[in-house]
Structures are given as structure tokens and as C-alpha cells.
C-alpha positions as CSV (number, residue, x, y, z in Angstrom):
1,X,13.1,-10.3,-2.6
2,X,12.2,-6.9,-1.0
3,X,8.7,-8.0,0.0
4,X,10.2,-10.9,2.1
5,X,12.7,-8.4,3.6
6,X,9.8,-6.1,4.5
7,X,8.0,-9.0,6.2
8,X,11.1,-9.8,8.2
9,X,11.4,-6.1,9.2
10,X,7.7,-6.0,10.2
11,X,8.0,-9.2,12.3
12,X,11.0,-7.8,14.1
13,X,9.9,-4.2,14.6
14,X,6.1,-4.8,14.9
15,X,5.4,-2.2,12.2
16,X,6.0,-1.8,8.4
17,X,6.9,1.9,8.4
18,X,10.5,1.5,7.2
19,X,12.7,4.6,7.5
20,X,13.8,5.9,4.1
21,X,17.5,5.2,4.7
22,X,17.0,1.8,6.3
23,X,18.9,-1.2,4.8
24,X,17.9,-4.8,5.3
25,X,20.4,-7.4,4.2
26,X,22.3,-4.7,2.3
27,X,19.2,-3.7,0.3
28,X,17.7,-0.2,0.5
29,X,14.3,-1.4,1.9
30,X,13.2,2.1,2.8
31,X,13.7,3.4,-0.7
32,X,11.9,0.3,-2.1
33,X,8.9,1.0,0.1
34,X,8.8,4.7,-0.9
35,X,8.8,3.5,-4.5
36,X,5.9,1.2,-3.9
37,X,4.0,4.0,-2.3
38,X,4.6,6.2,-5.4
39,X,3.6,3.4,-7.7
40,X,0.3,2.9,-5.8
41,X,-0.4,6.6,-5.9
42,X,0.0,6.5,-9.7
43,X,-2.1,3.4,-10.0
44,X,0.8,1.4,-11.2
45,X,1.0,-1.2,-8.4
46,X,-0.6,-4.5,-8.9
47,X,-3.6,-5.0,-6.7
48,X,-2.3,-8.3,-5.3
49,X,0.8,-6.6,-4.1
50,X,-1.2,-3.7,-2.6
51,X,-3.2,-6.3,-0.7
52,X,-0.1,-8.2,0.5
53,X,1.5,-5.0,1.7
54,X,-1.7,-3.9,3.5
55,X,-1.9,-7.3,5.1
56,X,1.4,-6.7,6.8
57,X,0.5,-3.1,7.9
58,X,2.0,-0.8,5.2
59,X,0.6,2.7,5.6
60,X,0.2,4.4,2.3
61,X,-0.1,8.0,3.4
62,X,2.3,8.6,6.3
63,X,1.3,12.2,6.8
64,X,-2.4,11.4,7.0
65,X,-1.7,8.6,9.5
66,X,0.4,11.0,11.7
67,X,-2.3,13.6,11.6
68,X,-4.9,11.1,12.6
69,X,-2.8,9.8,15.5
70,X,-2.1,13.3,16.7
71,X,-5.8,14.2,16.5
72,X,-6.7,11.1,18.6
73,X,-4.1,12.2,21.2
74,X,-5.6,15.7,21.2
75,X,-9.1,14.3,21.7
76,X,-7.9,12.3,24.7
77,X,-6.1,15.3,26.1
78,X,-9.3,17.4,25.7
79,X,-11.4,14.8,27.4
80,X,-9.0,14.5,30.3
81,X,-8.2,18.2,30.8
82,X,-11.5,19.8,29.6
83,X,-9.7,22.0,27.0
84,X,-7.5,21.6,23.9
85,X,-4.9,24.2,24.8
86,X,-1.9,21.9,24.9
87,X,1.0,23.5,26.8
């Protein structure tokens, strides 16, 4: 099933952020994961599947995660350089 394919992807790639167009064993794994994210957002995803997906590192809000990562990088830059005016 798709969950098992996601686990396989995560073990190989060391993350569970599957690109939208990625196929695993001829299945559209990226599209499936996007569908799971939408279902969770609507409250339609069973809590046990939510927990299983979180256990392998699925990030529900990609944009928020990217923002947080970039903010942490900015803080490190500011601490090192004494300002936040990144060239």
C-alpha cells in the first residue's frame, strides 16, 4: 500500500517530504501524500494514520516548516555577523 511505499521512501531518502510528481513502484506517491495532507486539514484523516505518518516524519504544513527553517538560518547568520542584512 501507499503507506508502505512512503516508509520505503523515508528509509532510503531520510525524510518523508515526497515531491509531488514522485512515483514509487509505479504509484504516484507524491500525489497520495498531498491527498493525505488535504484530508488531515479537513479533519477527514483517521487519527491512527495521522500518528503513523507523523512517526515517520511527515510534515503537514510544508510552507510553515520552510519558514521556520529559514528563520533559524537567519538567527544563526545574525548571531555570527551581528546583523540580519543578508547579502
